[in-house]
N, C-alpha and C positions, 0 to 999 in steps of 0.2 A: 932342842927345846925351841930354838929360834925358828927353825923350819915349821914346826908344828904350830907355833904362834902365828907365823906368817900365813900358813894355810888357813887357820881359823879366821883370822882377820879378813883375808881374801874372800872366804866363803860368805862371811857376814856382809861384806860390802856388796858381793854379787846378789845376795838374797834381797838386800835393801833396794838396789837397783831394779831387780825383777819385780818386786812389790810396787815400786813407783810406776813402772811400765804398765803393769796389769791394771793398776788404778786409773791410769790415763786412758787406756784402751777400752776398758769396761765402762758401761754406763753406770752411773751412780745409783744407789738404792733410792727408790721412790719415797720411802717412808722415813728412814733414819740412818745417818752414817754409822750408827752402832750395829746395824743389821746388814749382814752380807747377802743382800738380795739384789742380784744384778740382772736387769731385764734383757731379754733377747740374747742370751749367751748360748752357744752351742759347742760342745766339746765331743770329739770322738776318741774313745779310749780302746786300745787294742792290747790285750794281754799277750805276752810272749809265751807264758806257761799257764795252763788252766788251773784256776783256783776254785775249789767248790764254793757255789753260791754266787760267783761273779760271772758276768757275761763275757765271753771271749772278745767280742767287739760290742761296745756299749755306746749309745748316744745319750749324753747328759745335756739337757737344754732347759732353758728357763722361758717362761712366757712374758708378756709385756709388764707383769707385775713383779717379776724376778722370782716367782715361785716355779717349782717343777710341776709339770703337768700341762693339760690342755689350756688353751686360752680361756680366761673368764668370760662368762656371758656378757653381752653388751648391757650397758646400764639400763636400757629400756626393757631388757628381757630378764634382768637380775631377779625380779620378784617372781617369775614363773619357774625358776629353778630351785631345787633343793641344793643349797651350797654348803660345803664342808671345807674347813682348813685344818690340816694336820700340823701339829707343832712338836718339835722334839729335836734331838741332836742327830748323829750320824745314823741311828737306827731308823729314823724317819726320813732323812734326806736320801738314804740309800745310795750314796755316792759309790760309783763303781758298778752299779747295777743299771742295766739298760732301763730307760724311763718307762717302757711298757711292762716291766717286770717288778716295779717297786710296789710295796704294799698299798700306798695310797692310790696309785693308778688302778691296781686290781680291785680295790675296794669300789672306786668309781665305776669300773666296767661291770662288776657284779650288781651294783645298785641300778645301773642302767637296764640290766636284763629284767629286773623286777619292776622298775619304775622308768620306762623308756623316755618319758617326756620331761627331760630337764634335770640331770643330776651333774654336779660339778664338784670335783675334789681338788683343791690346791694343796701342794705339798710344801709346807713352810719349814721343813726340817733344815737345820743349819748345824753342820759338823762342829762338835765341841761345845755347843751351847749347854748351859746349866740353867737352873731355875731363874737366875737373874736375867739371862738372855731370853727366856720364855716370857717373863713379865714384860720386858721391853717390847717383845713381839706382840703380846696382847694389847699394850698401850698404844703402840705406833701403828700396827697393821689391823688387828682384828677390830679395833674400835672405829677404824675408818671404813673398812669394806663390809663389816656386819654380816658375816655368813650366818646360816641357820644353825650350824653346829661347829664345834671345835673339838678335835680329838687330840689328846696329849699322850705322848709316849715319852716319858721322862724318868729321870732318876739315875741312870748309869753314870753320866758324867759328874753329877753331884756325889755319888757314892765314891768315884775315883778321887775327887778332891777331899772328901771327908777321911779317907783312910790314909792319906799322905800326912804324916806327922807335921811337917812344915806349914801345911795349909790350915791347921786348926788354930782357932784364936784362944 
């Protein structure tokens, strides 16, 4: 029991230290400390075994606003673009999927084929977010950048919390 307790305490301390290091190295969110939007991050993920739906080698990066996807249009060009921001949890963020295979990116590319003069889609998905996180995102990000449209893909994380007996009030 002592060895198991020691192992759990050691893992907990290591995770706290790792979290501290990641927060120091990563740029802070431009909008709110409650939102995990870190600008200009780039991660390469290589899977050792193939998993259906996941890229064997994936690049996961964020733009200057901390969203996945292309850089947003310059402020002077913003009005010339049709702009969309997607909001949701992991099904929107598509963590583990190469950035050029996420559904928000594919949406942007398909819209560009139909409307080649200025379409931009920013992926605002944050893994684990529920309706509370989406409301914060709307208040802190959407109200500032004012896209033409917002697409919400929500509900699964809320469902997960609602079916766990301990989380009900």
